[in-house]
Phi, psi and omega in degrees: 000142183287152174058041184296335182253017178285118182297346179264357182258131176289348179278358178296131181264158179279164176295326176297317179297317179296326178293319186276337187306313179298326179293316179293328185294317182291322177296313182295322178297316178294316180295338177283351176084192182303318183299317181291318179294322176295322179294329179289342173055234186290350179300319182240356176222084183298152175285148172284158179298133179066012178284132181285160180297320180295313179299323179293316182296323178296317179296317181296315183286344177274344182286141181230133186274130165270100194273081179284334179295312179295320180295317181292318180298314180298320181293313182289314184290341179277339186296317178297344183248019179293344172231151180304146178301137179267119175270118181288170187292344180278358176283118180298148180298333178298339176263310188290334184286329186217311188302310187285349175280338175217071193285343181247008184059021177240010179092003182260133180277178187297332180293322180293310182293319181300314182298319178294319180296314181297315181300317181292321181289324178292325181291320193240012179081332179202157177199160189233157166231129175260126177267107187253171182216135179300142178286117180283149175281147177299150177294144181297332180272000177083358180282155177299146178288153178240172177297326178296325177296315181298314183292324179294330180265003177073023179276133180200161182293158178212161185262140175234121178285127181247115178294147184298328179288351179263349176268099189284329188205140174211141178227140181223157174235146175268112180243117183054040178082001183248135179280117183242126177293135179242335181202130180222139176233126185239127177277128180237144173242141179212164180244148174227151177267125178240104189065239176258005182258155176254123185244130175269128179235168180229158173209169178236128178263124180255124181243129170226163180307118178081003186218146176226138176229147174243130179240140178231151180289141176283154174292129183283141181240149176054040177055033182290138178273351181278128180267122181245148183238154177225142176282126184248349180199157180201141177200160178271149180258340184082001177256147179269014182210172176269122184280057181238132179240131180252127173261122175259120173279329179204090183280133175236003180165179178294116183063026179227150176181167177260122176304127183306332182258018184296316179294324176295323180300317179290326172298319180295323175296318177299321178293322177301315182290316180295322177300318179299313181296319183296316179295324180294316181292328176295319178299318182289315186282343180287346181247104177294149182261132175280121180244160182219135175248143177089011178215156177246173180297337182275348185284339185205166176288167175309136186286133175244122184257132177181169185293338182253016182248145177248129180272135181249136175225120183294341181268120182300332181269354183288168178200159173255145179199159178261139175254122180239153179288145180289337180093358181297319180293327178297315179294321178299317176297319179294319178298322180295316180296320179293322178297314180295321179292325177294319178295315181293325184296322181270002186295313185298332185293339179297328181284347179256355184283131178294135183276125180268165181158159180281126179225152173281165178299322177294319180296321180293326179289320182282319180268091185288173181297348181297334181252030187268357177219166180299317182293322177297317179298317176300318181296320176298318176296325179291323175301323179292322177295320179295321177300321178295317180294325177294320178299315182295319179298316181294320182292320179294333178271359179054049179282342179081006179222170175285170182278351178088190185229160179229167178227137177244166178292128179233002176250121186236139176240143178249104177277143181304318185287347179263002187244096178296330182297321180293324177298321179292323177295321177297319179299314177299323180295317181297330180271003180066027178271346172224163183276166174300322180300314181300319180293321179294317178300319177298321178293324177294316179302324184270005176078007179285323173249150179291157182296333180267017179303126180266102185294320182291315177300320180293320180295320177298323177296321178298314180300315179300316181295320179296317179302314179296318182292325179295322181294324185273323189238355183071024181273177180222177179299332182295331179290331179278323184215100181304334183289351183265015179304134182066013179233025181298128186288152170276174181300128181075007184281175183217141182289168175290000000 
């Protein structure tokens, strides 16, 4: 947006926004899939030195994304919602009976909106919900509106999901130890019909305690490059605070955090680049080059190869021959892709791993299993964000009570049959592309093996069993594990 740092422009962004924008960009590009990554062009797929524009575009358009970020995000963010949200008894009937069944006035219940909110927050470190209220029309008699008027007209609060990249600016003050929002600016896009065309427009919603303003860009005159804004509407909310709730999946400051899957995103970008190079080298190496010794370009017309053509060489000792690639680069590229895929495949399991550590009996009793993994901890934080949103909704409806609390699934199990990543790791193990240790660690992460599994003791047991079997049947370690060919241990030895 133009004039982002103009102190007179509502489009001016905060320092937190500027810090987070590149992180959001890479996540959003990957979630957009192959089409989005191709559109990003050189941002995530740089041109090679001396590469022509045509050659680059051919390479770019041939690249296909293996979207591990989206797959991992969908798997992890869906786990807390594997069962319907539980509304505790403190949720008032005024919310549970009707409001939460259509919480956004678009027909979506709280489970749908909550899942979208959690997924967005997990993808980008934070996400927001604005509890909004339809603007009521003034009473015909000029008297102040009442709660009965709102209820008679069916007016009630509703939730709006706000993507983090749409919240341009936020300012808060700490009052009595509590962080209180004082100023928020949200970029909104909407469409209007102009004649037979659909036109997309934008506006900025400015929120302050008890107040809402709408700003729209002015029409530019005399080809001016400066973007100017004008306030087009303003109204009071009746609330003494800004009804916006932020869910932080990983908070590092006010409106700042590290997206939990950011490192996976950069691995995915590296895989995107490696895939492009691999496809390009396959294109090159699939076509052998016809070479000729003993002749120059001036000695003959352009060579035409075919079953009814005779090749002429003026040098009696000359010859024609094909030059083919050795394939070493192809294998190196394939190995790089497999290494990246193995790293990405096991990434999501880290969020489900129970955190070990020494605790007292009291601490274990207070700190339940619900906070035993990163994903469980995020889910607990999200339950708190939902409770805040419910409180604001209840207050705006003047129910006279809090909005109550909810519970999500916080205990997760990883079954082998549900984990495609583990199957892929087993495949790599069978091909000797990863070590036995790496496979065991992946099984521990997924809860298939216990956390205190002793790899060395187990390997010694394997050696003993193979020795006994060899004495009886003449077998070897290769019979037990084909991937150990040429790696049979010596006495007391250990595998790679």
